[in-house]
N, C-alpha and C positions, 0 to 999 in steps of 0.2 A: 113798292119794291125801290130801293135807292139804286143809283147810279155807280157802277163801280169805274167805269171808261163813259168819256163823253167827246168825241170829236165833232167840231164845229167848224163849216166851210174850210175844210182843208183842201187846199190845191198844192200840187207839187209838179213842177215840169226840170226834166233834165239839158243839160247843155243849153241854157238859155242864152248864152253868150256866142254861140256857135250859130253854125250855117241852116241846121238843121234842130231845131228845139223841140223836144218831146214834152208833150203834155202828159202826164201819166195819173194827174188826180185833180179834177176840179169841181171845189165847191162840196165834197165828200161830208157828209153827216152821218155819224154813227152812234148808239148809245148800246151799251152793255151792261142790263141789271145784276147787281149782288145775285151770286150764285146762279147764273145763266150760263148754258153753253149754246154759244153760237156758233153756225156752220158758217163759212165763207167760202162759197163757190164761182169760181171766174176761171176763163181760159188761162195758159201761160200768155204772158206779156200784159194781161190787162191790169196789171199796177197791185196784185194781193202781197207779195213779198213788202211792196213799197208802203203798203198800209200798213203791215204789222211791225215794220220798221218805225215807221213816225209813231204808231201807238206804244211801242216799247222804247222808246225815247233813243232808239239805236240812228235814227236819222230826223230831220227838222224838215217841217212843211216851208214854202214859201208865204204862206199866209193861212189863219186859220189858229184854233184853239184845240190845245189838248188839256183834258181834265181828267186826272188820275184820281180815284179816292177823294173827289171834293177840293182837290187843289189843282190849280191852273200850273201847269210844269211848261207851258209859253214862255220860251226866252231864259229859261234861267240858266245859271252856270254851268260848265259840262261836270263839274263835281258834284253839285246837287242832283243833277240827271244820273249821274252813276248810282249816289246813293240811292234813288228813288228807285232804279232798277233793281238793285240789289235788294232791296228790302221788299219790293211791292208787285215785283214782276217774275214769272219763269216763263222760260223760253225752250221749246222744241223743236228741232228742226229734223229734215228726210235723213240726214245722214245724222247719227247719234254722236260725234264731235266729242268721243270719251278720250280721255288723255291715256294713252296706251301704255304709259310706266306705271300707272298706279290699279291698284285692283277697283271692282266694283264698287265696294264700301268706300274706299278713300276718294272715288271721282265723286260721292255725295257729301262727303264729310269735308271737303274743301271750300267747296263755295259757304259754306257754314260758317268756318272759321274767319275766312274773307269779310264774313257780316259779324264777326265779333263774337261768335259762340265758342263757348268750351268745349274742349276736346272729348272730354267725356260726353258732354249733354249731345255733341255734333255727332260722335258714335254711336248713341242710343237711336237718335231719331233715324241715322242711315239704317241701321239693324231692322228696326221699326217698320219704315218704308219698303227695305227689301222682301221682309216677310210678307208684307199687304201685296205685293206683286209676284210672291212665290219664288223669291228668289234667295232666301237667306240660306242657302247651302251653298250658293255660289259666291259670297260676300266677298272671299280673298282671291276671286278669281280676275286675274287680268281681260281687257276687251277682246284679245284676240282669242282667247278660250272658250267665249261665250258665242253662241250662235246669233244671227242679225236681230230675231225678236226678242233675245235676252238682252243684247247689247241696249236696245232701245226702251225697255222696260227699266234700264238701268239710267239710261236719258232723262225718262219721267221722273225717277226719283230725285234726280239730282234738280231738274227743273222746280219740283216742289220742296226740294230740303229746305228751304228758308219759308215756308209758309207762306207764297205770296197770295196776295188778293185775287191776282188775274193771272192766267195761262196764257200764253200766246204760242200758238202750235202752226207750224208751215209744212203743211204735207208731212205730217209725223210717222205716218205709215205707207208713204209712196215708194219706198226703196224694198218693200217688203211682199213675198208673194200672196195672193188673198188670203189663203186660209188662216198664215200666221197675222196677215194685217186685220183679219176680223179679230182675231185672239187678242191681241196686242191693243187694238183700240177699246174691246171690253174692260182690258186692264187701266187705260187711261180714263175711260168713264166713272169707271169704280173708285179709283182714285179723285178725280174731282168731284165727284158728290160726295163720296164720305167727307173730305174736307170742307164742303161749302164754298167752295171758291168759284170764282166766273171763269170762263174761256172762250176765247177766240178763236176757231182751228179753221186754217184754210186746208182745202180738200178737194181734189176731182172727182172723189169717189161720192156719187149720189145716193148710193145706199148708205154708207156711213153718216153722210150728212142728213137723211132722214130720221137719223137714232137722237139728232141732239134737240135743243127746246127750240129751236129757231135756224130758218135757212136763210140766207140774204145772198145776192148775186151784187157783183161790184157795180154793175151799171146801175142796180136799184136803188146806188147812195149816192150817185154824183147826180148833180143837179144839173 
């Protein structure tokens, strides 16, 4: 099975030039296979958000290599990294970060337009995704008119809008009550499985982590 993501010898220290530098990652190694859903379980402050930001090309390591879909992304220009993020990666966070002035459908259409998709095709893709998560009837509602679980399902659709190879999720159900969290997680897993994409999902919820293909702890990856 081919790899969609490979991190090799990743190290990251914050405040290196200050009086109290903090080494967050040291010699980290991680691979995610194509079609694999990996749970990342680590306590707060252990560096999982830093790891996701590096894997998602939002931050750069001090040393090490990032290989995405067989392409070495290390040291590339910001514009190239931005294009790779837009085309290859999807992001979901604990808070939905939907644009409040736009409808659910428009929140899913906009990233597609930014990626060069025509408006009609983008609208059709948004409608299909909303239908998959049971929100076709809420397409024209703005985020403030949606429940927390509905908002997060729209955020999932937005993350998948450009058919990324890899989904990166940081506590995607952490802001929801347990019952809603379970339902929303099922929707996320169904979306990922249906599309065949890979996913790296950080969570504190060991029960949810156990439903993924593989569970890793951050300390297990650091050398």
